[in-house]
N, C-alpha and C positions, 0 to 999 in steps of 0.2 A: 507496395506490399500492400495488403489489404489488412486491415486492424478491424476488432469488434464493432458491431454496430453502432452506430453514431445515438448519443444521448442526448437529452434535453439539456438546456444549461439550467444551472441552479445559480441562484444568486449570491448566496455567500456561502463562497466555493474557491479554491485555488490549487494548481499545479505549481509547484516548484521545479522548475526544469533544472538537470544538471549544471552547476555554473562552471563557467570555461577556464581553463588553467590558462592563464595568460602570462604564467613566468616562465623564464631563460629556459628552464629546466623543465621537459616533457616529464620527468620522475615525479612532479609535484601535482600531478594529478590524482594521486590520493589525497592531497589536502584540501584541493576544490571540490572532489565527491564529498570529502568529510565533513566541510561547511556546508552543503546543500543538504547533507543527509539530518546535521544538527538543525539546521531552521524548519525542516520536514517535522522534526518530532517537536518542535518548539510550538508549533502552529496547531499540533494536532492536540494539546492539550487546553485549546480553548471550546468550550462545548458551546456548539452552534454553529460552528466553521466546518465547512466539510474541506477536507487536506486530503489530496489524494496521497497514496501511498508511492515509496521510495520506487517501486518495481515498476509502476507504470509509468512517469515520469522519467524515467532513465533509457524509456524505449527510446526514448527522443533523442540520446546524447548523441552530438556530433551529426545531428542531421538537422538540416535546413528545412522544416517544416513551418508554413504560416500558421502562427498563434489562433486564428480562426478554425482551421482544420482542427488544432489541438484540441480548443475549447470544444469542438463539436464530438471528439472521440471521448474524451474524458468527463465531459458533461461539465464542464466550469467556466465560470466568468470571468476569471483572471487568472493570469500566468506571472511566475516571479520567474526573471530570465538574468543572469549576471554574469561577471567575470571575477576571479582571483587572481592577483598577482604576488607572489610571496617572494620578498628580496631580503635576504639575511633573516635580520629580525624584525623586519617589518612586514606589513600585509595591505595590500589596497584592493579594496571590493567595490565594485560597481553593482548595483541592481535597480532592477526596473520591472513597476507592476503594469502590467498590461493589458485593455481590454480584449477578452477574446470575441465581442460583438463586432467590433469594427477596427481593431489593433492598436486605438489609440494607449495614450501613457497616461495613467492616473498618477504616477509617482515615480522619481527616479533621484537618485543621491550615491555620490560618490564618498567613499570612508578611506582614510590614511592613517593607518594604526599602527605602534608597537605590537608583536607577535604577544606579547605579554597582555595584552588587551582583549584577546580574540574572543574571549566568552562575554565577556561585556558588549564586546561587537556584536556576537552572534544575537545575543539578547535586545540591543538597540533595534537591529534589522526586524527582529521579528516582530518586536512591540510597533515599530512604522507601519508594517506591511499590514497587521492585523487592524492599526488605528483607521489603514485607508480603506480596506475593505469594508470595514462597518460603516464609516463616514458616507460611504457610497452606495450598500446594498442592505444596512438596514442595523440592527440592534442585536447583539451580543454582549455579553461582561468580558473583560480582559484583564487578567491578573496585572498585579504591578511588575513581574517580574517573569518570564517565560524560560528563563536559562538561567542556572546556577553553575558554576562553577565545579567540576566534579574531581576537579586537582589543580594544585598551585604551582604544580612540573610539566612546564609547556616541553621539556623533553619527552617527558613520560605521555604527554597528550598526543605527539608528534608520532610517537611510535605505535600507540593505540590505532589511531588513525591509519597507518599503514598495515597493521594487521589486518582490520576490517576492509582495509580494500581488498587484499587477497583472499578473507574470509568469503566474501561475499560472489568470488568469482565461482564458487561451491565446485571445485574440481579436486581431486585428490593432491594435487602438487602444490596448489594454492593455499589450501588448508592446511598442510602442514606448514608452508611458509608464515601463512597466518598465526599459527601458535607460536613460530618464534619471535615474532613482531610483538604479540602479547605479553609471552613471558619476560622479554628487554623491557616492557612497560612496565611490569610488575616489579621489576629490577630497581627501575629509576623509581617509582613510588611505590611502595608496598601498600600505602593505604589507598591508592585508586582500585575504587571497584570496578569499572567498566572491562578492563583486559582481562579480569580474572572468568566474567561470563562469556567473553568472548571466546578464551581457550576452552573453557569446560564444554562449551557448545560445540566447538572443532573437535575434540578428544571424541567426544559421545557422537557426532556424525561419522566420522575415521573409523571407530570401532564397529559403529552398525553399519556402514559398509565394505567393511573388510580391510579398511586401509592400513591398519596396524590391527595387531592382535587383540582380537574381543575384551578379554577380561582385564588388560592392562588398562587399554583405552578407557572401560568403562570406571574404573576405579581412579585414575588420572582425573576424569572428569568432575566424579562426585567429589574428591577431594578437593580441587580447587574453586568449584562453584560453594563448597560451605564456606571456603574463606570467604569468598568473595561476598556471599548473603550476611556473612558476620558483621561484614564493614558496612554494605549497604542491603537492608533487607525492605527495601522500598523499590526495586528496580525491576522493571517487567522485563526487561532482557535477562537478569538473574532466572526468575521463575520461567522465564519461556524455555531456557536452557535446562533448567531442571525438568522440566517438563520432557525436553526431547528426549531426555538420558532415561528417563523412568516409560516413556511410553514405547520408543522406537527402541531402546535400546534393554529394556526388561520385560515389555507389556507389562508395566505395571499400569492397569487403567486407571485404579484410585488416586495412585497420588501423580500420573499424568494426570487425569482430568481436574483434580485440587489446583495443581502448579500452573497450568493453563489456564483456570479461570481467576488466580490472581494475577496474573500477566494480564489479563483482559482488562480486570477490573484498575488496574495501573493504567494501561493504556487500552482505552477501549479500540483506538483507530489501527492498532496493530496486528494487521491482517494474516500476518504468518502465524501469531497465536491462535486467531479463529480457524485458521486453515488444519493447526494442529488438533482442534477442537474438533472440526468437520471430519478429520481423519480418525479419531477417537469414535465418533458417533458412528461411521461407518463400520470400523472394525466391529462393534458389538452387535450393527445389524439395526439402529437405532437410525432410523435414512433420512425421514422426515425432519428429524433433530439438526441432521446433516446438512440436509439442503438449505434450512435457514440459514447456517451460516456462511454457505456460498451465497446466497442473495445478498445478504450483507457485505462480504468482504470484497465482493465481485464492484460493488457501488462505490468503493474506496479503493479498490484498486482493478480498475476493468482492463487493464491490458497485462494481467498475470498468468501467462502460461499455464503456471501451477497451478492456479485457484481454477481455470478451466478443466485441468485436468481432475481435480479434487473431484468438481460438479460430475464430470463426465463420468468417473469410478463410480460414484452412488447411483448412477443411471444403469449402470452396466453392472453391478452387483444385485440390480432391483430387477434383472432381466430385461430391461427398456433398452434393447441394442440401437434401434433405430435414433431414438433421442440422445444417446451417449455418442455415435459415430458424429452427430452436428456438434456437440458442445466440444469434441476433440478437435475436431476441423477449426472451430476457433481458437484453439489453444495453436493451431499448426498455422494460422494465419500469421499469429504475433511470430511465432518463431518454428520456422520452416523444419527444423532439424529436431524438433520436441521430442526426444525417443519414447516417452512412455506415451502420449497420444499415439505415435507410428503405431506399436505394439497393440496397444489396445482398440485401435479400429481394425488392425487385421482380424483379433480374435473376435471380434463383434461381428464380422463378414463370415466366420466360421459359425457361429450360434445360429447367424440367420440364415444359411444354408445358401450363400451367394457367390460361387467359387469364380465367376467371371469376373466379379467385381473385387474380390478377393487378389486373385492372380494382376487383374491391371493394377491394384492398390503399390501390391508389392512390386511391380517392374518400375512405378513412379517413384519408389521410395527405396533407392537399393541400400539405403543405411540402416534396414532393417535388420534386427540382431540376426535371426533365423531363418529364414523365409522356406528354406526347406523345408525344416521342422515344424514349421507354420502351415504349408501345403500338405505334408502326411497326416496332421493332426486334423485337417479338415476332410483326410481322405477316409482315416480310420473311424470318426465320427458317424460318416455319410458314405457308409458302405453300399447304401441301395443304388448309389450315382454309379455310373460305368466310370472305372478311373483304370490308371496304369501303375497302381500301386505296388511298390518292391518292398514286402514285408521284412525278408532276408535284409535289404541295405539299411531300412531302419533299426533293426536288432543291432548290426554290426556299429552302426554309428552310437546307437545308444551303452554299447559295451566299452567305447572309449573314454568314457568317462562323463561326467556332467559340469561342464565348465561355467563361469558364474555367467548369470545373465539377467535381466531386467524380468523377465517372464520364466517362470518353472517349467521349460519344454518337456524338459526328462520326464519329470513328474506325470504332465498331463499324456504324453507318450505311453508309458507304462501303466495309466488308466486304460485306453484305448487299445493297446494292446492285449488287455487281458490280464495285466501282471500286477493285481489288485494287493497283494500281499507285499510286493517289492514296493509299490506306491504309496502303502501306507506305513512301509518302513521311512522311507525316503520324509513323507509328509512329520512321521514324529521327529525325526532328526530336525528337520527345519521349525517345527515348535520348539523342541529342546532347545535349540541355538539361537533362537530369536531371532531368524532372518527375516529381514524387511519385507520379504517378496511372498510371505506366507500369512501375515498378520490377519488379513481378510477370508482363510480359509473356510471360516464358518458359513460364508456367502458364495462361496466361487463356485461360478455355474460349472465349471469344468469338474468338479469334485462330486457332481450330485452322484455317479457310481458306487461311490464312496460311502455313502450316507447309511446305507442298509449293514455297515459292519460295527461290530460292539467296539473295535477299536477307535474308530472314527468317532463314535459317539461319546468314546471315553475321553477323548481330545477336547470334546467340544465343553464336556463338562468339568474337565481340570482347567482349561484355558478361561472359560466364560460362566462360571460357576456364579450365582449373585453373589454370592458375599465378596466375590473379588471384583464387582461392579459397581460404579459409583452410582450415587442416588441422582440419576441426571432429572433435574427439574420440569415440570410440564412444559413452562415457557422461559425462552431465554431472555434475561432481565434487559431492559432498555433503559436508559439513562431518565430518569424523573424530570420532566419539566414543569414549572411551576407558575401560574400566574399571580403569583400573590404581589400585590403592589410593594414597592420597594422604596415607594414617597407615601405619605398619607396624604389627604382630600387636602388639607389646608398646606402641607408644603408645594403640592402641585401647583395650586393659584399663586401662593407666591412666588415660585420659580418661572412660574410663565408670565408674569408682571415685570419682573426684572428683564426678563429675553426680551419679551417686545417693545420695551422701552430702551433697550441698548440696540434692537432693529430701528425701531421708530424714530426715535430722539435721536440718538448717539451715531445712528446709521453706520453700526460696526462692521455691516456685509461689505462696505466698501474697501474693506482691508483686505488684500488680494491674498494674504499669506493667514486669512486667518482660517483656524481646524478645530475639531472638536474639542481638544485639550485646550487650545487658546481660551475658548470661549466658555468652558467650565471653569477655568481662572478667574474670568471677570465675573459670573454668575456667582461664585464661591460653591461651586459643587464639586463633586468626584465625578468624572469623565462618563464612568458606566451608568450613573445616575441619570445625567444629562441625556445619555443616548436612548437611554430608556423611555424618559421624558417626551421626546420627540417625537420617537416613534408610536408610542401608547397615545400620547395625548392629542399630537398634532398631527400624526399620521404621515409622518415625512422623516426621510432617513437624515442626518444634518448635512450633506451638500444639495438637496433637494428642497431642505427648508432656505437655506441662506440663498442658492442661487433664484428662488422664488422673488426674493426681493430684489435683487439683482438685474431680473429681469424686467421686472415693474419700473425697475429706475432706467433700465435701457431706453424701454417703449417711451418713458417720458420725454427724455432727452432726444431719441430719435423722431420725433414728430413736433420737436421745438424749432423753431425757424432760424433761431440761434444759433442753433448747432450744425445748419446746414453746411457748414464749410469743413464740419469734420467728416472720418470714414466711418462706417458702421463700426470696425472694428476698434476703432478708437474709442468710440463711446461705449461700447462693450467693456474695454478696460478700464475707461473710468466708471462705470458701474460697477466693477469690483471682480469681473472674470478674469482669471489668469493665463486665459489659455482660449485660442482661435478655435481648437476643436470640440473643447468643454461647451465653450458659449454655443458655436452652432449644433451640437448635438443636443442641449437642453434645449436652446430654441424650439426647434422641430419638433423633440418630443411634446413640448407642451400646446405649441400654437400647430402644430401640422403642417409648417412651410417653413421654409427660409425665410431668414431675418430681410432680406431685400424684399422678398415678395409681399412678405408682410408690412414694411413702411409703405410699397408702392400700394398697396391696397387698403392702407389707413390714410393716404394722403389726400 
């Protein structure tokens, strides 16, 4: 299967692949998925570290794909993979941080803990990963803790992870099952906020999609979300759930915008919220703003078919049908059964007046929801072409009712059959019920024949009146960066002198276990400040700096006749290198040749 185009590697970047469930019970997959997502969320809190979103990482679940290939597809320099074994009240986690350049390991470790310590363990793993990336790729600041325990009740947390597992399957049955687990989690610990947000989001989606009665679902969603936000008013998931209810459930653009912005402010890498913002901009016709959102979210989530659909829909509503098809095809490369992309490609061919391509496409995609309606709409719109259109047959099908579908085919067919008053009735009913497929009616190309009617213009004024729209800022704010020095010139000089002494006189680099944190303890400086100092004033990340001393020591030893009886790898270990791969890679990077070739040329 093909995916999105390959991207260039980015140094300070990571994708966390789904941890493998190694438990005897395959049903524990919800737990390994949950651990993976928690680590992803923890790492995204680090400013300056690019972390690929869950959707794109989980594309590789259960697949044996070379890490170098994954790195190219996701545009990351490192991959974290691992496994989880849950046995009664204990959990065993293995984790490896791998270079996508050559597949070598930066770091690996096994953890064996009590289940009650799961949050502390997630925090420890996340911090260790962040440290390793910083040591190898350059400075960013790391908080003292990346994960705080959201509950002290492990049973409640376990039920929450089960709810989230079903919730993220995004189908009617699993959304309903997800709510059940979320509500059981709340019963276990009423002070645990996350299951309130999960249940509220599921209720809102179920109501919007018609899986449960609309009024009942929206009311339940609002009630449970208010309770959750009273417990934790700083949750990006809480505000995202609120935004979903208000934007899709009520078409309240002001509140939807407000809650989406709060969610993004709390979690700038949460691409689902940015997708919601793009959808809001699209609905109100702010296409340029919507497109800005898609560029950012596809950087962090490059294998999300939903994000490609959102981008393609902007092109479609802008009447740029050829570009729209190209983007929808990328969504289908990732998920060949992605229904919305299939439907929108078909309607693009209608607008482009390319019947042969439309017919071929529909035959290649038998899962298209209403191919007959699609062909009929084409022929109604392009009456100048020779057709075998059976108008009586179309009218008969329309008379049998309007079954639920992703595309409002009955509305479109009535428009191009000339039944404009009936079509306006249908549109008004859809707008009144806040049906999701009608939210873009303002710019829907199929509705152009209705624009001349006062009823249509009245709908536009009612739904999109300036008083009902948010005050959209001119530019999407980005995280501010600061070049302000975190150490004074005097402190810089003092610390550099101490570090130099530790390297040249104490020869601290010979310690194979030396890391940024342990060096910071020796220097008596915070690791964040030491990382900044090495990168800004020496121009090297931690590993480059330490390995430069090890390299010079190796070269001295390798040319010393007294060491002729030792292997080059043995000398590398004596010089402080702790792995053959790290030694060879660094040597070749700095000298442009292998260690053996260098020794031969210098003797």
